[in-house]
N, C-alpha and C positions, 0 to 999 in steps of 0.2 A: 777815771775819765772820760770813758767815753760813755759809760752809764748815763752822768749828768751832761754830756752834751745833746744827749737821744732825748733827755725829758727837758732839756730845752727845746731842742727843735719838735717836740711833740707839742710844746706849748704854745710855742710862735705860731705852728701849723694851725691855731685856733684863731687866728687874727683874718680879717678880710688879707687879698694877696697884697694891696696897697700898702697896709700896714705892718705886714710881713716884713718888705721891705724897709720901711721906716725904721722897725723895731732891731733889725738884724744890722742896720747902719749906726746905730744908735749903741747898741750892743751893751751899755750899763743903765743904772740907774743914774739920773743927775743927782739924786738927793742922797743914796746910799751909793757911792758912785763905784766900788768894790762888788756890787751884787750885778750877778748876770740878767738882763730881761729873760724872764722866762724860767727861770731856777725857780722861782716860788709860785710857778704855776701861769697863768694868762697875763701877760704885761698889760696895765689899765692906758686907757692913750685918755689926756687930758690938751684941752686947748688954753695956750699960756700966750695971751699977746698975739694969736690968732695963729700961733705954731703950733703942731701938734709933736705932742711932749709923751711919753711912755715911760711908765713909773712900773717897778718893781712889784709896788703890793700899795692897797689903800690906804695906809697909814702914812704912805708919802705924802699925798695927794694937797694936804693942807702946809705943807713945807715948800713945795714946788708952788703952789698958786701963791703964797707968801713973797715965793722969791722972784716973782715976775719976771722981767727981762734976765736977772743973772740967771734962774733958772733955763729959759732958753738958750741962753750966752753957752751955759755949760752942756749943754745937749749941743752946741754946736760944736766944742772942743772936741766932745765923746765922738760923734762923726767925723771929726777929722783925723783923729787917733785912730778910730777905726778902719778909717781906710787907710792912713799909712803902715799900721799892724801888719795888715790883711797883705802885704807882700812879703813879710819876713818867714824866714822859716816857722812851720809850728812851733819846735820846740823851742826857740828865741822866743817866738812870739807869746806862749805860755809864760818864761822867764819875766818878759816885759810886764806882760798883766800881771803878774804875780805883786812885781814893786809898784805898778801905776803910777806913780810920780815919780818925777826927776827928782834924784838924791840932793839935791843941792837948791833948787828953785822948788819946792813941796808942794806949791800948787799947782805946776805947770804939770798937765799928763803927757805922760811917755807920747808920743808920737802924732800931739797938736801942734808941733812948730818942725814938722819934717822928721824922716828916719832918727829915732835915737840914737845917742852914741855911744858905747860900749868901752869900758873902761875893764882894765882887768888891776884892783888894790888888791895886794897880799894873797895873789891866786883867785879873787873870788870876782864872779862880775858885777859891775856895779853899770846902769843906765842913767844917763843923762839927758835933757831934754834938747840942750843944744852945745855946742863947742864952746860956747861963752861960758860954762859952768866945770868946764875941766881944770881947769889952773886950780878953782875952788876947792874942788875934789879933793884933788892931788896935793894939798895943801896940810891937810888934815885926813890921811887915809883912816885912822881908828873912829873919829866923828862920824865919815862919810860912811863906812862900814855900818855901823850902830844906827845911824839913819836907814841906810837899806833895810837892816833887819825888822826896824822900829815899823816900815811900811808894809814890809811884807806879812808882819804879825798882825795890822791892820787890816788886811786882806783874806787873812786865812780863817775868818770865821765865817759861818753857814748861816744864811739867814741872818736875820736881825729882830729887837725889839723895839719900837718906837717908846718914848716913856708914856706911861700910863694907855700904852695901845692893847690891841687884842690879839697881837700875836703869842700867845703862849707856848711855848717850846722853841723858839725862836731867839737864838744866840747874839749878842752883838758884843 
């Protein structure tokens, strides 16, 4: 884990100081949302709707530009999430980032609506975006835990490959 963090820090350090700060605030690519900025080398900066957007690789540029306002909105949610999760102890932050999305509202980034709610279901931690998702999560613990495993699995790849992309060796 420390080796990966060092690689990310080294990649981010090649950006100008203002861009380093913005990339650290964003933390993840808005297209491949489990991919940490810097994990695949120096993040790319593109301007979308007049806003700076950092991407994990050039393979994400076209999708980011096509997304327009949606891409910018995702970046804002990633920044909110990063600011909230930075307040958590590192071990908990890593667990939340491994799940990434709420187990009920699976499009909601954990931390983008304030501190994530932590539940224990069958002795396993489950993170939710807000208290409003608690009853649904508890109503069907088996389905909720299955969703958590699915979310974690989606984020467990290293790198990625875009269809017809130029990332030989990166898996999705």
